[in-house]
DRENMAR-987752 format. One record per residue (C-alpha): z, y, x; residue in one letter. Coordinates in nm, 3 decimals, decimal comma. Example, Ala and Ser with C-alpha at 12.3 -4.5 7.8 and 13.67 -1.06 7.14 Angstrom:
BEGIN
+---------+---------+---------+---------+
!       w !       v !       u ! residuo !
+---------+---------+---------+---------+
!   0,780 !  -0,450 !   1,230 !       a !
!   0,714 !  -0,106 !   1,367 !       s !
+---------+---------+---------+---------+
This chain:
BEGIN
+---------+---------+---------+---------+
!       w !       v !       u ! residuo !
+---------+---------+---------+---------+
!   0,869 !   8,615 !  11,236 !       m !
!   0,920 !   8,716 !  11,597 !       s !
!   0,705 !   8,633 !  11,898 !       r !
!   0,837 !   8,489 !  12,222 !       c !
!   0,814 !   8,733 !  12,515 !       a !
!   0,687 !   8,457 !  12,745 !       l !
!   0,473 !   8,205 !  12,554 !       c !
!   0,385 !   8,418 !  12,246 !       e !
!   0,504 !   8,141 !  12,011 !       a !
!   0,631 !   8,252 !  11,672 !       e !
!   0,993 !   8,176 !  11,590 !       f !
!   1,240 !   8,269 !  11,320 !       a !
!   1,496 !   8,523 !  11,439 !       p !
!   1,867 !   8,447 !  11,416 !       a !
!   2,023 !   8,553 !  11,086 !       p !
!   2,270 !   8,785 !  11,257 !       r !
!   2,371 !   8,902 !  11,600 !       g !
!   2,160 !   9,023 !  11,886 !       r !
!   1,785 !   8,971 !  11,833 !       p !
!   1,627 !   8,711 !  12,059 !       s !
!   1,316 !   8,776 !  12,268 !       r !
!   1,251 !   8,411 !  12,358 !       f !
!   1,187 !   8,101 !  12,149 !       c !
!   1,395 !   7,872 !  12,372 !       s !
!   1,626 !   7,862 !  12,672 !       d !
!   1,339 !   7,717 !  12,873 !       r !
!   1,125 !   8,028 !  12,812 !       c !
!   1,419 !   8,258 !  12,885 !       r !
!   1,492 !   8,082 !  13,215 !       k !
!   1,123 !   8,070 !  13,313 !       a !
!   1,087 !   8,444 !  13,250 !       r !
!   1,399 !   8,517 !  13,456 !       h !
!   1,274 !   8,298 !  13,743 !       q !
!   0,932 !   8,469 !  13,734 !       r !
!   1,100 !   8,810 !  13,753 !       e !
!   1,316 !   8,703 !  14,050 !       r !
!   1,011 !   8,561 !  14,229 !       t !
!   0,808 !   8,880 !  14,176 !       l !
!   1,095 !   9,103 !  14,294 !       r !
!   1,123 !   8,896 !  14,613 !       a !
!   0,746 !   8,921 !  14,667 !       q !
!   0,750 !   9,300 !  14,627 !       v !
!   1,034 !   9,333 !  14,880 !       e !
!   0,863 !   9,099 !  15,127 !       r !
!   0,525 !   9,273 !  15,101 !       y !
!   0,684 !   9,617 !  15,142 !       n !
!   0,871 !   9,497 !  15,452 !       r !
!   0,551 !   9,350 !  15,600 !       l !
!   0,363 !   9,674 !  15,526 !       a !
!   0,624 !   9,870 !  15,724 !       r !
!   0,623 !   9,628 !  16,019 !       l !
!   0,249 !   9,572 !  16,068 !       n !
!  -0,009 !   9,814 !  16,207 !       p !
!  -0,324 !   9,916 !  16,023 !       e !
!  -0,534 !   9,760 !  15,870 !       p !
!  -0,271 !   9,499 !  15,784 !       y !
!  -0,015 !   9,748 !  15,648 !       s !
!  -0,257 !   9,869 !  15,381 !       s !
!  -0,333 !   9,507 !  15,286 !       m !
!   0,040 !   9,432 !  15,242 !       w !
!   0,091 !   9,759 !  15,052 !       a !
!  -0,192 !   9,662 !  14,817 !       s !
!  -0,039 !   9,318 !  14,761 !       m !
!   0,300 !   9,483 !  14,693 !       a !
!   0,138 !   9,713 !  14,436 !       a !
!  -0,023 !   9,414 !  14,262 !       d !
!   0,309 !   9,226 !  14,250 !       a !
!   0,484 !   9,541 !  14,121 !       q !
!   0,223 !   9,573 !  13,846 !       a !
!   0,285 !   9,210 !  13,742 !       d !
!   0,658 !   9,279 !  13,744 !       l !
!   0,621 !   9,585 !  13,524 !       s !
!   0,423 !   9,378 !  13,271 !       k !
!   0,730 !   9,156 !  13,227 !       l !
!   0,958 !   9,446 !  13,138 !       s !
+---------+---------+---------+---------+
């Protein structure tokens, strides 16, 4: 049995072909949307960190690092 990369549900793998990481299309699409959202957040926070003076730039840099950590957990 395999486990879904998003919801951790167990599912039977396909008998042949490329192995699946998700139990359904809904989980696959939700994971993809979450990744796109996090990438956009990282870009936005990095841009705000460059544009704002201290102490705000360090706050935005910290938020970007948190979003990047969440993004790396998905991969």
